[in-house]
CHARMM-style PDB file with segment names, atoms N, HN, CA, C and O in Angstrom:
ATOM      1  N   UNK     1     -10.569  23.533 -15.530  1.00  0.00      PROA
ATOM      2  CA  UNK     1     -10.608  23.089 -14.088  1.00  0.00      PROA
ATOM      3  C   UNK     1     -11.248  24.181 -13.283  1.00  0.00      PROA
ATOM      4  O   UNK     1     -10.970  25.364 -13.480  1.00  0.00      PROA
ATOM      5  N   UNK     2     -12.112  23.777 -12.369  1.00  0.00      PROA
ATOM      6  HN  UNK     2     -12.338  22.816 -12.210  1.00  0.00      PROA
ATOM      7  CA  UNK     2     -12.918  24.711 -11.457  1.00  0.00      PROA
ATOM      8  C   UNK     2     -12.195  25.330 -10.686  1.00  0.00      PROA
ATOM      9  O   UNK     2     -11.037  24.942 -10.536  1.00  0.00      PROA
ATOM     10  N   UNK     3     -12.655  26.412 -10.015  1.00  0.00      PROA
ATOM     11  HN  UNK     3     -13.596  26.727 -10.136  1.00  0.00      PROA
ATOM     12  CA  UNK     3     -11.891  27.125  -8.796  1.00  0.00      PROA
ATOM     13  C   UNK     3     -11.600  26.194  -7.732  1.00  0.00      PROA
ATOM     14  O   UNK     3     -10.462  26.182  -7.263  1.00  0.00      PROA
ATOM     15  N   UNK     4     -12.490  25.409  -7.292  1.00  0.00      PROA
ATOM     16  HN  UNK     4     -13.415  25.418  -7.674  1.00  0.00      PROA
ATOM     17  CA  UNK     4     -12.457  24.565  -6.236  1.00  0.00      PROA
ATOM     18  C   UNK     4     -11.338  23.336  -6.420  1.00  0.00      PROA
ATOM     19  O   UNK     4     -10.539  23.000  -5.545  1.00  0.00      PROA
ATOM     20  N   UNK     5     -11.442  22.799  -7.614  1.00  0.00      PROA
ATOM     21  HN  UNK     5     -12.090  23.071  -8.324  1.00  0.00      PROA
ATOM     22  CA  UNK     5     -10.363  21.818  -7.978  1.00  0.00      PROA
ATOM     23  C   UNK     5      -9.004  22.424  -7.969  1.00  0.00      PROA
ATOM     24  O   UNK     5      -8.048  21.901  -7.396  1.00  0.00      PROA
ATOM     25  N   UNK     6      -8.954  23.549  -8.627  1.00  0.00      PROA
ATOM     26  HN  UNK     6      -9.730  23.974  -9.093  1.00  0.00      PROA
ATOM     27  CA  UNK     6      -7.601  24.620  -8.446  1.00  0.00      PROA
ATOM     28  C   UNK     6      -7.159  24.643  -7.218  1.00  0.00      PROA
ATOM     29  O   UNK     6      -5.998  24.283  -7.023  1.00  0.00      PROA
ATOM     30  N   UNK     7      -8.003  25.080  -6.088  1.00  0.00      PROA
ATOM     31  HN  UNK     7      -8.946  25.373  -6.247  1.00  0.00      PROA
ATOM     32  CA  UNK     7      -7.252  25.305  -5.075  1.00  0.00      PROA
ATOM     33  C   UNK     7      -7.173  23.911  -4.260  1.00  0.00      PROA
ATOM     34  O   UNK     7      -6.268  23.907  -3.425  1.00  0.00      PROA
ATOM     35  N   UNK     8      -7.751  23.017  -4.317  1.00  0.00      PROA
ATOM     36  HN  UNK     8      -8.486  23.020  -4.995  1.00  0.00      PROA
ATOM     37  CA  UNK     8      -7.352  21.457  -3.628  1.00  0.00      PROA
ATOM     38  C   UNK     8      -6.140  21.147  -4.484  1.00  0.00      PROA
ATOM     39  O   UNK     8      -5.268  20.605  -3.804  1.00  0.00      PROA
ATOM     40  N   UNK     9      -5.808  21.308  -5.722  1.00  0.00      PROA
ATOM     41  HN  UNK     9      -6.516  21.748  -6.274  1.00  0.00      PROA
ATOM     42  CA  UNK     9      -4.580  20.936  -6.406  1.00  0.00      PROA
ATOM     43  C   UNK     9      -3.471  21.834  -5.768  1.00  0.00      PROA
ATOM     44  O   UNK     9      -2.399  21.343  -5.416  1.00  0.00      PROA
ATOM     45  N   UNK    10      -3.735  23.060  -5.639  1.00  0.00      PROA
ATOM     46  HN  UNK    10      -4.607  23.458  -5.925  1.00  0.00      PROA
ATOM     47  CA  UNK    10      -2.534  24.067  -4.984  1.00  0.00      PROA
ATOM     48  C   UNK    10      -2.331  23.346  -3.584  1.00  0.00      PROA
ATOM     49  O   UNK    10      -1.172  23.034  -3.311  1.00  0.00      PROA
ATOM     50  N   UNK    11      -3.196  23.087  -2.786  1.00  0.00      PROA
ATOM     51  HN  UNK    11      -4.138  23.340  -3.008  1.00  0.00      PROA
ATOM     52  CA  UNK    11      -3.026  22.684  -1.304  1.00  0.00      PROA
ATOM     53  C   UNK    11      -2.106  21.258  -1.504  1.00  0.00      PROA
ATOM     54  O   UNK    11      -1.106  21.130  -0.798  1.00  0.00      PROA
ATOM     55  N   UNK    12      -2.395  20.403  -2.287  1.00  0.00      PROA
ATOM     56  HN  UNK    12      -3.207  20.507  -2.861  1.00  0.00      PROA
ATOM     57  CA  UNK    12      -1.972  19.347  -2.453  1.00  0.00      PROA
ATOM     58  C   UNK    12      -0.425  19.304  -2.835  1.00  0.00      PROA
ATOM     59  O   UNK    12       0.403  18.527  -2.360  1.00  0.00      PROA
ATOM     60  N   UNK    13      -0.204  20.293  -3.787  1.00  0.00      PROA
ATOM     61  HN  UNK    13      -0.876  20.924  -4.173  1.00  0.00      PROA
ATOM     62  CA  UNK    13       1.109  20.599  -4.445  1.00  0.00      PROA
ATOM     63  C   UNK    13       1.993  21.120  -3.171  1.00  0.00      PROA
ATOM     64  O   UNK    13       3.140  20.731  -2.951  1.00  0.00      PROA
ATOM     65  N   UNK    14       1.434  21.858  -2.540  1.00  0.00      PROA
ATOM     66  HN  UNK    14       0.503  22.174  -2.719  1.00  0.00      PROA
ATOM     67  CA  UNK    14       1.931  22.511  -1.357  1.00  0.00      PROA
ATOM     68  C   UNK    14       2.553  21.518  -0.578  1.00  0.00      PROA
ATOM     69  O   UNK    14       3.774  21.583  -0.431  1.00  0.00      PROA
ATOM     70  N   UNK    15       1.799  20.449   0.036  1.00  0.00      PROA
ATOM     71  HN  UNK    15       0.807  20.396  -0.084  1.00  0.00      PROA
ATOM     72  CA  UNK    15       1.987  19.490   0.925  1.00  0.00      PROA
ATOM     73  C   UNK    15       3.041  18.518   0.378  1.00  0.00      PROA
ATOM     74  O   UNK    15       3.909  18.051   1.116  1.00  0.00      PROA
ATOM     75  N   UNK    16       2.944  18.190  -1.063  1.00  0.00      PROA
ATOM     76  HN  UNK    16       2.239  18.570  -1.663  1.00  0.00      PROA
ATOM     77  CA  UNK    16       3.899  17.275  -1.544  1.00  0.00      PROA
ATOM     78  C   UNK    16       5.287  17.941  -1.717  1.00  0.00      PROA
ATOM     79  O   UNK    16       6.318  17.270  -1.725  1.00  0.00      PROA
ATOM     80  N   UNK    17       5.272  19.287  -1.854  1.00  0.00      PROA
ATOM     81  HN  UNK    17       4.434  19.833  -1.847  1.00  0.00      PROA
ATOM     82  CA  UNK    17       6.727  20.048  -1.978  1.00  0.00      PROA
ATOM     83  C   UNK    17       7.323  19.903  -0.402  1.00  0.00      PROA
ATOM     84  O   UNK    17       8.524  20.059  -0.181  1.00  0.00      PROA
ATOM     85  N   UNK    18       6.581  19.661   0.418  1.00  0.00      PROA
ATOM     86  HN  UNK    18       5.606  19.533   0.239  1.00  0.00      PROA
ATOM     87  CA  UNK    18       7.184  19.747   1.923  1.00  0.00      PROA
ATOM     88  C   UNK    18       7.576  18.372   2.210  1.00  0.00      PROA
ATOM     89  O   UNK    18       8.287  18.258   3.209  1.00  0.00      PROA
ATOM     90  N   UNK    19       7.323  17.425   1.656  1.00  0.00      PROA
ATOM     91  HN  UNK    19       6.745  17.518   0.845  1.00  0.00      PROA
ATOM     92  CA  UNK    19       7.694  15.891   1.731  1.00  0.00      PROA
ATOM     93  C   UNK    19       8.922  15.623   1.214  1.00  0.00      PROA
ATOM     94  O   UNK    19       9.223  15.932   0.061  1.00  0.00      PROA
ATOM     95  N   UNK    20       9.719  15.027   2.034  1.00  0.00      PROA
ATOM     96  HN  UNK    20       9.475  14.776   2.971  1.00  0.00      PROA
ATOM     97  CA  UNK    20      11.090  14.375   1.548  1.00  0.00      PROA
ATOM     98  C   UNK    20      10.918  12.991   1.412  1.00  0.00      PROA
ATOM     99  O   UNK    20      10.917  12.209   2.363  1.00  0.00      PROA
ATOM    100  N   UNK    21      10.762  12.663   0.156  1.00  0.00      PROA
ATOM    101  HN  UNK    21      10.763  13.299  -0.616  1.00  0.00      PROA
ATOM    102  CA  UNK    21      10.713  11.109  -0.137  1.00  0.00      PROA
ATOM    103  C   UNK    21      12.000  10.476  -0.846  1.00  0.00      PROA
ATOM    104  O   UNK    21      12.101   9.330  -1.287  1.00  0.00      PROA
ATOM    105  N   UNK    22      12.933  11.464  -0.852  1.00  0.00      PROA
ATOM    106  HN  UNK    22      12.851  12.394  -0.495  1.00  0.00      PROA
ATOM    107  CA  UNK    22      14.004  10.773  -1.384  1.00  0.00      PROA
ATOM    108  C   UNK    22      14.751   9.538  -0.451  1.00  0.00      PROA
ATOM    109  O   UNK    22      14.915   9.680   0.761  1.00  0.00      PROA
ATOM    110  N   UNK    23      15.076   8.597  -1.017  1.00  0.00      PROA
ATOM    111  HN  UNK    23      14.943   8.482  -2.002  1.00  0.00      PROA
ATOM    112  CA  UNK    23      15.760   7.306  -0.375  1.00  0.00      PROA
ATOM    113  C   UNK    23      14.606   6.428   0.442  1.00  0.00      PROA
ATOM    114  O   UNK    23      14.918   5.447   1.117  1.00  0.00      PROA
ATOM    115  N   UNK    24      13.442   6.824   0.323  1.00  0.00      PROA
ATOM    116  HN  UNK    24      13.188   7.621  -0.225  1.00  0.00      PROA
ATOM    117  CA  UNK    24      12.513   6.035   0.904  1.00  0.00      PROA
ATOM    118  C   UNK    24      12.302   4.830   0.137  1.00  0.00      PROA
ATOM    119  O   UNK    24      12.405   4.998  -1.078  1.00  0.00      PROA
ATOM    120  N   UNK    25      12.025   3.620   0.537  1.00  0.00      PROA
ATOM    121  HN  UNK    25      11.942   3.483   1.524  1.00  0.00      PROA
ATOM    122  CA  UNK    25      11.593   2.410  -0.173  1.00  0.00      PROA
ATOM    123  C   UNK    25       9.917   2.330  -0.509  1.00  0.00      PROA
ATOM    124  O   UNK    25       9.093   3.010   0.102  1.00  0.00      PROA
ATOM    125  N   UNK    26       9.639   1.549  -1.392  1.00  0.00      PROA
ATOM    126  HN  UNK    26      10.308   0.996  -1.888  1.00  0.00      PROA
ATOM    127  CA  UNK    26       8.273   1.457  -1.483  1.00  0.00      PROA
ATOM    128  C   UNK    26       7.605   0.948  -0.368  1.00  0.00      PROA
ATOM    129  O   UNK    26       6.455   1.344  -0.185  1.00  0.00      PROA
ATOM    130  N   UNK    27       8.191  -0.008   0.564  1.00  0.00      PROA
ATOM    131  HN  UNK    27       9.126  -0.330   0.415  1.00  0.00      PROA
ATOM    132  CA  UNK    27       7.632  -0.456   1.677  1.00  0.00      PROA
ATOM    133  C   UNK    27       7.471   0.775   2.757  1.00  0.00      PROA
ATOM    134  O   UNK    27       6.479   0.891   3.478  1.00  0.00      PROA
ATOM    135  N   UNK    28       8.541   1.635   2.764  1.00  0.00      PROA
ATOM    136  HN  UNK    28       9.346   1.541   2.179  1.00  0.00      PROA
ATOM    137  CA  UNK    28       8.211   2.688   3.627  1.00  0.00      PROA
ATOM    138  C   UNK    28       7.250   3.751   3.082  1.00  0.00      PROA
ATOM    139  O   UNK    28       6.930   4.687   3.814  1.00  0.00      PROA
ATOM    140  N   UNK    29       6.844   3.667   2.015  1.00  0.00      PROA
ATOM    141  HN  UNK    29       7.105   2.907   1.420  1.00  0.00      PROA
ATOM    142  CA  UNK    29       5.793   4.719   1.516  1.00  0.00      PROA
ATOM    143  C   UNK    29       4.512   4.142   1.588  1.00  0.00      PROA
ATOM    144  O   UNK    29       3.520   4.718   2.033  1.00  0.00      PROA
ATOM    145  N   UNK    30       4.552   2.808   1.072  1.00  0.00      PROA
ATOM    146  HN  UNK    30       5.358   2.340   0.710  1.00  0.00      PROA
ATOM    147  CA  UNK    30       3.100   2.134   0.714  1.00  0.00      PROA
ATOM    148  C   UNK    30       2.859   0.869   1.549  1.00  0.00      PROA
ATOM    149  O   UNK    30       1.751   0.346   1.437  1.00  0.00      PROA
ATOM    150  N   UNK    31       3.770   0.307   2.381  1.00  0.00      PROA
ATOM    151  HN  UNK    31       4.671   0.732   2.472  1.00  0.00      PROA
ATOM    152  CA  UNK    31       3.775  -0.775   3.145  1.00  0.00      PROA
ATOM    153  C   UNK    31       2.462  -0.628   4.048  1.00  0.00      PROA
ATOM    154  O   UNK    31       1.646   0.283   3.910  1.00  0.00      PROA
ATOM    155  N   UNK    32       2.365  -1.777   5.102  1.00  0.00      PROA
ATOM    156  HN  UNK    32       3.028  -2.517   5.214  1.00  0.00      PROA
ATOM    157  CA  UNK    32       1.283  -1.785   6.199  1.00  0.00      PROA
ATOM    158  C   UNK    32       1.508  -0.385   6.985  1.00  0.00      PROA
ATOM    159  O   UNK    32       0.599   0.395   7.268  1.00  0.00      PROA
ATOM    160  N   UNK    33       2.639  -0.237   7.235  1.00  0.00      PROA
ATOM    161  HN  UNK    33       3.378  -0.871   7.005  1.00  0.00      PROA
ATOM    162  CA  UNK    33       2.708   0.980   8.323  1.00  0.00      PROA
ATOM    163  C   UNK    33       3.506   2.046   7.647  1.00  0.00      PROA
ATOM    164  O   UNK    33       4.372   2.671   8.259  1.00  0.00      PROA
ATOM    165  N   UNK    34       3.203   2.274   6.296  1.00  0.00      PROA
ATOM    166  HN  UNK    34       2.499   1.766   5.799  1.00  0.00      PROA
ATOM    167  CA  UNK    34       3.976   3.139   5.698  1.00  0.00      PROA
ATOM    168  C   UNK    34       3.248   4.570   5.587  1.00  0.00      PROA
ATOM    169  O   UNK    34       2.093   4.776   5.959  1.00  0.00      PROA
ATOM    170  N   UNK    35       4.081   5.498   5.032  1.00  0.00      PROA
ATOM    171  HN  UNK    35       5.020   5.331   4.730  1.00  0.00      PROA
ATOM    172  CA  UNK    35       3.638   6.899   5.022  1.00  0.00      PROA
ATOM    173  C   UNK    35       2.398   7.157   4.610  1.00  0.00      PROA
ATOM    174  O   UNK    35       1.720   8.003   5.192  1.00  0.00      PROA
ATOM    175  N   UNK    36       1.870   6.371   3.408  1.00  0.00      PROA
ATOM    176  HN  UNK    36       2.421   5.683   2.934  1.00  0.00      PROA
ATOM    177  CA  UNK    36       0.609   6.785   2.840  1.00  0.00      PROA
ATOM    178  C   UNK    36      -0.433   6.465   3.868  1.00  0.00      PROA
ATOM    179  O   UNK    36      -1.418   7.181   4.046  1.00  0.00      PROA
ATOM    180  N   UNK    37      -0.121   5.080   4.716  1.00  0.00      PROA
ATOM    181  HN  UNK    37       0.679   4.499   4.572  1.00  0.00      PROA
ATOM    182  CA  UNK    37      -1.321   4.848   5.562  1.00  0.00      PROA
ATOM    183  C   UNK    37      -1.268   5.906   6.725  1.00  0.00      PROA
ATOM    184  O   UNK    37      -2.315   6.405   7.138  1.00  0.00      PROA
ATOM    185  N   UNK    38      -0.215   6.199   7.178  1.00  0.00      PROA
ATOM    186  HN  UNK    38       0.635   5.794   6.843  1.00  0.00      PROA
ATOM    187  CA  UNK    38      -0.072   7.314   8.274  1.00  0.00      PROA
ATOM    188  C   UNK    38      -0.755   8.541   7.905  1.00  0.00      PROA
ATOM    189  O   UNK    38      -1.577   9.046   8.669  1.00  0.00      PROA
ATOM    190  N   UNK    39      -0.424   9.125   6.615  1.00  0.00      PROA
ATOM    191  HN  UNK    39       0.244   8.715   5.994  1.00  0.00      PROA
ATOM    192  CA  UNK    39      -1.091  10.200   6.024  1.00  0.00      PROA
ATOM    193  C   UNK    39      -2.602  10.106   6.049  1.00  0.00      PROA
ATOM    194  O   UNK    39      -3.373  10.858   6.645  1.00  0.00      PROA
ATOM    195  N   UNK    40      -2.901   9.035   5.287  1.00  0.00      PROA
ATOM    196  HN  UNK    40      -2.275   8.424   4.803  1.00  0.00      PROA
ATOM    197  CA  UNK    40      -4.495   8.800   5.636  1.00  0.00      PROA
ATOM    198  C   UNK    40      -5.243   8.846   6.675  1.00  0.00      PROA
ATOM    199  O   UNK    40      -6.317   9.439   6.771  1.00  0.00      PROA
ATOM    200  N   UNK    41      -4.624   8.135   7.595  1.00  0.00      PROA
ATOM    201  HN  UNK    41      -3.751   7.654   7.517  1.00  0.00      PROA
ATOM    202  CA  UNK    41      -5.279   8.260   9.116  1.00  0.00      PROA
ATOM    203  C   UNK    41      -5.303   9.610   9.653  1.00  0.00      PROA
ATOM    204  O   UNK    41      -6.353  10.071  10.099  1.00  0.00      PROA
ATOM    205  N   UNK    42      -4.047  10.388   9.641  1.00  0.00      PROA
ATOM    206  HN  UNK    42      -3.193  10.014   9.278  1.00  0.00      PROA
ATOM    207  CA  UNK    42      -4.167  11.515  10.135  1.00  0.00      PROA
ATOM    208  C   UNK    42      -5.076  12.495   9.462  1.00  0.00      PROA
ATOM    209  O   UNK    42      -5.736  13.246  10.180  1.00  0.00      PROA
ATOM    210  N   UNK    43      -5.172  12.562   8.280  1.00  0.00      PROA
ATOM    211  HN  UNK    43      -4.636  11.952   7.696  1.00  0.00      PROA
ATOM    212  CA  UNK    43      -6.068  13.188   7.557  1.00  0.00      PROA
ATOM    213  C   UNK    43      -7.797  12.904   7.844  1.00  0.00      PROA
ATOM    214  O   UNK    43      -8.666  13.772   7.913  1.00  0.00      PROA
ATOM    215  N   UNK    44      -7.948  11.617   7.963  1.00  0.00      PROA
ATOM    216  HN  UNK    44      -7.242  10.911   7.907  1.00  0.00      PROA
ATOM    217  CA  UNK    44      -9.304  11.151   8.481  1.00  0.00      PROA
ATOM    218  C   UNK    44      -9.651  11.674   9.717  1.00  0.00      PROA
ATOM    219  O   UNK    44     -10.788  12.094   9.933  1.00  0.00      PROA
ATOM    220  N   UNK    45      -8.504  11.687  10.796  1.00  0.00      PROA
ATOM    221  HN  UNK    45      -7.580  11.346  10.621  1.00  0.00      PROA
ATOM    222  CA  UNK    45      -8.810  12.148  12.076  1.00  0.00      PROA
ATOM    223  C   UNK    45      -9.059  13.620  12.189  1.00  0.00      PROA
ATOM    224  O   UNK    45      -9.821  14.097  13.030  1.00  0.00      PROA
ATOM    225  N   UNK    46      -8.317  14.399  11.216  1.00  0.00      PROA
ATOM    226  HN  UNK    46      -7.698  14.012  10.532  1.00  0.00      PROA
ATOM    227  CA  UNK    46      -8.457  15.715  11.350  1.00  0.00      PROA
ATOM    228  C   UNK    46      -9.628  16.176  10.850  1.00  0.00      PROA
ATOM    229  O   UNK    46     -10.226  17.036  11.496  1.00  0.00      PROA
ATOM    230  N   UNK    47     -10.134  15.727   9.694  1.00  0.00      PROA
ATOM    231  HN  UNK    47      -9.647  15.028   9.168  1.00  0.00      PROA
ATOM    232  CA  UNK    47     -11.503  15.696   8.980  1.00  0.00      PROA
ATOM    233  C   UNK    47     -12.774  15.355  10.029  1.00  0.00      PROA
ATOM    234  O   UNK    47     -13.939  15.734   9.911  1.00  0.00      PROA
ATOM    235  N   UNK    48     -12.253  14.613  10.976  1.00  0.00      PROA
ATOM    236  HN  UNK    48     -11.306  14.305  11.072  1.00  0.00      PROA
ATOM    237  CA  UNK    48     -13.351  14.338  11.913  1.00  0.00      PROA
ATOM    238  C   UNK    48     -13.551  15.262  12.903  1.00  0.00      PROA
ATOM    239  OT1 UNK    48     -14.452  15.101  13.726  1.00  0.00      PROA
TER     240      UNK     48
END
């Protein structure tokens, strides 16, 4: 694994460790207005 990909994996692991996904349904996670969509939107907005 390269240094960059190791750093990216560490950041992703830290973010995932902060999320409390217990009890969330598949719809709450991946549905039309789910967490995955909101996270993607926020990430893209921050990148811009």
